[in-house]
N, CA, C and O of each residue as an XYZ file, in Angstrom:
328
protein
N     -42.989    -28.657    -82.071
C     -42.702    -29.973    -82.587
C     -43.309    -30.999    -81.636
O     -43.182    -30.872    -80.419
N     -43.951    -31.989    -82.174
C     -44.624    -33.008    -81.384
C     -43.736    -34.243    -81.291
O     -43.271    -34.763    -82.306
N     -43.505    -34.711    -80.056
C     -42.729    -35.926    -79.836
C     -43.698    -37.032    -79.414
O     -44.524    -36.826    -78.525
N     -43.603    -38.173    -80.031
C     -44.541    -39.245    -79.719
C     -44.394    -39.803    -78.304
O     -45.366    -40.321    -77.755
N     -43.217    -39.713    -77.702
C     -43.076    -40.255    -76.353
C     -42.204    -39.328    -75.510
O     -41.510    -38.454    -76.031
N     -42.256    -39.536    -74.223
C     -41.461    -38.741    -73.298
C     -39.969    -38.967    -73.535
O     -39.176    -38.032    -73.424
N     -39.589    -40.179    -73.856
C     -38.194    -40.515    -74.130
C     -37.667    -39.703    -75.305
O     -36.551    -39.188    -75.251
N     -38.458    -39.584    -76.362
C     -38.027    -38.849    -77.545
C     -37.870    -37.353    -77.266
O     -37.036    -36.687    -77.880
N     -38.668    -36.833    -76.345
C     -38.572    -35.405    -76.069
C     -37.263    -35.055    -75.360
O     -36.754    -33.947    -75.529
N     -36.709    -35.980    -74.568
C     -35.448    -35.717    -73.869
C     -34.230    -36.047    -74.700
O     -33.163    -35.476    -74.479
N     -34.361    -36.939    -75.632
C     -33.219    -37.381    -76.421
C     -33.405    -37.062    -77.898
O     -33.091    -37.876    -78.766
N     -33.916    -35.874    -78.167
C     -34.092    -35.448    -79.553
C     -32.726    -35.142    -80.153
O     -31.810    -34.751    -79.431
N     -32.582    -35.309    -81.429
C     -31.286    -35.012    -82.056
C     -30.952    -33.520    -81.941
O     -31.830    -32.661    -82.030
N     -29.685    -33.242    -81.743
C     -29.254    -31.850    -81.613
C     -29.119    -31.209    -82.984
O     -28.924    -31.881    -83.997
N     -29.228    -29.915    -82.981
C     -29.096    -29.174    -84.230
C     -27.655    -28.744    -84.397
O     -27.037    -28.260    -83.449
N     -27.120    -28.911    -85.571
C     -25.755    -28.509    -85.863
C     -25.810    -27.469    -86.977
O     -26.348    -27.712    -88.057
N     -25.240    -26.309    -86.684
C     -25.204    -25.247    -87.680
C     -23.751    -25.035    -88.067
O     -22.901    -24.777    -87.215
N     -23.477    -25.145    -89.346
C     -22.114    -25.003    -89.839
C     -21.934    -23.597    -90.371
O     -22.678    -23.138    -91.238
N     -20.913    -22.912    -89.826
C     -20.604    -21.552    -90.245
C     -19.125    -21.509    -90.595
O     -18.292    -22.081    -89.892
N     -18.813    -20.834    -91.674
C     -17.409    -20.744    -92.052
C     -16.666    -19.847    -91.071
O     -17.253    -18.968    -90.441
N     -15.383    -20.083    -90.956
C     -14.541    -19.312    -90.036
C     -14.552    -17.827    -90.393
O     -14.546    -16.973    -89.507
N     -14.567    -17.525    -91.673
C     -14.563    -16.130    -92.117
C     -15.857    -15.422    -91.690
O     -15.822    -14.281    -91.229
N     -16.977    -16.097    -91.846
C     -18.254    -15.503    -91.447
C     -18.316    -15.301    -89.942
O     -18.836    -14.293    -89.462
N     -17.788    -16.257    -89.206
C     -17.763    -16.152    -87.757
C     -16.909    -14.961    -87.323
O     -17.320    -14.187    -86.458
N     -15.740    -14.812    -87.912
C     -14.862    -13.686    -87.581
C     -15.499    -12.358    -87.986
O     -15.381    -11.367    -87.266
N     -16.165    -12.337    -89.125
C     -16.822    -11.108    -89.576
C     -17.959    -10.729    -88.628
O     -18.152     -9.552    -88.326
N     -18.705    -11.717    -88.163
C     -19.802    -11.443    -87.228
C     -19.258    -10.949    -85.889
O     -19.821    -10.032    -85.291
N     -18.167    -11.552    -85.417
C     -17.551    -11.102    -84.167
C     -17.022     -9.674    -84.309
O     -17.168     -8.859    -83.397
N     -16.418     -9.381    -85.437
C     -15.889     -8.036    -85.681
C     -17.031     -7.014    -85.730
O     -16.919     -5.924    -85.169
N     -18.103     -7.364    -86.386
C     -19.265     -6.472    -86.467
C     -19.852     -6.208    -85.080
O     -20.211     -5.075    -84.757
N     -19.946     -7.255    -84.268
C     -20.471     -7.103    -82.911
C     -19.569     -6.192    -82.080
O     -20.060     -5.351    -81.328
N     -18.267     -6.356    -82.213
C     -17.326     -5.505    -81.474
C     -17.394     -4.057    -81.962
O     -17.278     -3.130    -81.160
N     -17.578     -3.860    -83.245
C     -17.699     -2.493    -83.790
C     -18.960     -1.827    -83.247
O     -18.941     -0.638    -82.927
N     -20.048     -2.573    -83.141
C     -21.279     -2.024    -82.587
C     -21.117     -1.684    -81.113
O     -21.626     -0.661    -80.655
N     -20.419     -2.524    -80.371
C     -20.157     -2.234    -78.963
C     -19.298     -0.984    -78.819
O     -19.545     -0.148    -77.949
N     -18.296     -0.863    -79.672
C     -17.414      0.303    -79.631
C     -18.183      1.579    -79.939
O     -17.977      2.602    -79.285
N     -19.057      1.528    -80.919
C     -19.873      2.689    -81.265
C     -20.818      3.055    -80.118
O     -20.999      4.234    -79.813
N     -21.413      2.054    -79.490
C     -22.301      2.311    -78.365
C     -21.530      2.939    -77.200
O     -22.033      3.852    -76.543
N     -20.321      2.456    -76.946
C     -19.498      3.038    -75.888
C     -19.120      4.483    -76.205
O     -19.158      5.343    -75.325
N     -18.760      4.749    -77.448
C     -18.422      6.118    -77.842
C     -19.607      7.049    -77.651
O     -19.446      8.174    -77.177
N     -20.793      6.589    -78.018
C     -21.997      7.406    -77.840
C     -22.267      7.666    -76.368
O     -22.615      8.783    -75.986
N     -22.110      6.648    -75.546
C     -22.359      6.808    -74.105
C     -21.332      7.746    -73.478
O     -21.678      8.565    -72.626
N     -20.071      7.633    -73.894
C     -19.034      8.521    -73.379
C     -19.344      9.963    -73.752
O     -19.168     10.866    -72.934
N     -19.803     10.187    -74.973
C     -20.161     11.541    -75.408
C     -21.323     12.085    -74.579
O     -21.307     13.247    -74.174
N     -22.323     11.255    -74.329
C     -23.472     11.681    -73.515
C     -23.027     12.043    -72.096
O     -23.437     13.070    -71.555
N     -22.191     11.200    -71.501
C     -21.731     11.455    -70.144
C     -20.829     12.687    -70.067
O     -20.870     13.423    -69.081
N     -20.023     12.914    -71.093
C     -19.166     14.098    -71.130
C     -20.014     15.358    -71.210
O     -19.740     16.335    -70.512
N     -21.033     15.347    -72.049
C     -21.933     16.499    -72.149
C     -22.644     16.754    -70.822
O     -22.783     17.900    -70.396
N     -23.090     15.690    -70.177
C     -23.779     15.828    -68.891
C     -22.829     16.386    -67.829
O     -23.221     17.232    -67.025
N     -21.591     15.914    -67.827
C     -20.603     16.398    -66.867
C     -20.333     17.880    -67.086
O     -20.234     18.642    -66.124
N     -20.216     18.289    -68.331
C     -19.961     19.701    -68.623
C     -21.131     20.576    -68.196
O     -20.925     21.680    -67.693
N     -22.359     20.094    -68.391
C     -23.513     20.890    -67.978
C     -23.569     21.019    -66.462
O     -23.903     22.085    -65.945
N     -23.246     19.942    -65.743
C     -23.209     20.020    -64.284
C     -22.106     20.956    -63.807
O     -22.282     21.702    -62.843
N     -20.985     20.910    -64.481
C     -19.875     21.783    -64.119
C     -20.250     23.245    -64.312
O     -19.896     24.091    -63.491
N     -20.967     23.548    -65.396
C     -21.412     24.925    -65.638
C     -22.404     25.379    -64.580
O     -22.403     26.548    -64.194
N     -23.251     24.473    -64.106
C     -24.214     24.823    -63.060
C     -23.513     25.091    -61.734
O     -23.930     25.971    -60.981
N     -22.464     24.352    -61.445
C     -21.779     24.490    -60.168
C     -20.795     25.658    -60.140
O     -20.513     26.184    -59.063
N     -20.275     26.071    -61.263
C     -19.284     27.145    -61.288
C     -19.831     28.444    -60.711
O     -19.159     29.027    -59.861
N     -20.998     28.943    -61.107
C     -21.506     30.171    -60.488
C     -21.779     29.996    -58.999
O     -21.602     30.944    -58.234
N     -22.195     28.839    -58.576
C     -22.463     28.593    -57.163
C     -21.172     28.687    -56.358
O     -21.171     29.224    -55.251
N     -20.073     28.170    -56.904
C     -18.794     28.241    -56.211
C     -18.332     29.683    -56.077
O     -17.807     30.067    -55.033
N     -18.519     30.486    -57.117
C     -18.107     31.888    -57.081
C     -18.898     32.631    -56.021
O     -18.323     33.425    -55.276
N     -20.189     32.397    -55.932
C     -21.028     33.047    -54.929
C     -20.644     32.611    -53.521
O     -20.683     33.420    -52.594
N     -20.273     31.346    -53.347
C     -19.895     30.852    -52.029
C     -18.611     31.508    -51.550
O     -18.476     31.813    -50.365
N     -17.681     31.727    -52.443
C     -16.402     32.311    -52.074
C     -16.562     33.784    -51.737
O     -15.918     34.267    -50.806
N     -17.396     34.511    -52.461
C     -17.527     35.950    -52.314
C     -18.530     36.386    -51.254
O     -18.630     37.581    -50.975
N     -19.257     35.486    -50.671
C     -20.277     35.888    -49.710
C     -20.181     35.083    -48.434
O     -19.569     34.016    -48.389
N     -20.793     35.612    -47.410
C     -20.796     34.908    -46.124
C     -21.947     33.903    -46.105
O     -22.872     34.008    -46.910
N     -21.899     32.943    -45.203
C     -22.999     31.976    -45.110
C     -24.293     32.677    -44.700
O     -24.297     33.508    -43.792
N     -25.367     32.343    -45.362
C     -26.665     32.923    -45.046
C     -26.887     34.288    -45.659
O     -27.835     34.982    -45.290
N     -26.023     34.692    -46.597
C     -26.176     36.007    -47.220
C     -27.477     36.099    -47.998
O     -28.041     37.186    -48.121
N     -27.957     35.004    -48.515
C     -29.211     35.019    -49.257
C     -30.398     35.293    -48.337
O     -31.443     35.744    -48.806
N     -30.259     35.032    -47.052
C     -31.339     35.282    -46.108
C     -31.266     36.690    -45.504
O     -32.233     37.151    -44.898
N     -30.124     37.375    -45.665
C     -29.976     38.725    -45.110
C     -30.984     39.700    -45.687
O     -31.397     40.642    -45.011
N     -31.383     39.484    -46.931
C     -32.356     40.383    -47.551
C     -33.722     40.266    -46.877
O     -34.550     41.168    -47.004
N     -33.962     39.188    -46.175
C     -35.239     38.982    -45.509
C     -35.230     39.512    -44.088
O     -36.286     39.550    -43.457
N     -34.099     39.920    -43.558
C     -34.012     40.432    -42.196
C     -34.859     41.703    -42.050
O     -34.828     42.575    -42.918
N     -35.588     41.800    -40.988
C     -36.399     42.986    -40.741
C     -37.740     42.962    -41.435
O     -38.499     43.925    -41.328
N     -38.054     41.907    -42.134
C     -39.330     41.837    -42.842
C     -40.269     40.816    -42.195
O     -41.126     40.251    -42.875
N     -40.124     40.585    -40.952
C     -40.929     39.586    -40.266
C     -42.350     40.120    -40.042
O     -42.510     41.219    -39.510
N     -43.343     39.393    -40.422
C     -44.724     39.799    -40.289
C     -45.371     39.212    -39.038
O     -46.568     39.408    -38.829
N     -44.638     38.518    -38.221
C     -45.242     37.852    -37.050
C     -45.396     38.795    -35.915
O     -45.884     38.409    -34.853
């Protein structure tokens, strides 16, 4: 939009948009429903990720309890080529 003077560019009339109360409430409700759905999806993703990490750590914990520290290196004892 072209303003003929600098004064007009700073003091241009404001825009007024009239929306009914029902439409405003419906839009707010829709926005909240979308946020709720996004949160539910994110919670599901994080729960799946947590379960996969838990499955990865469970065998490691069992091996740690049943073996001594450095047991994985014991198989290499006596095989030094130096």
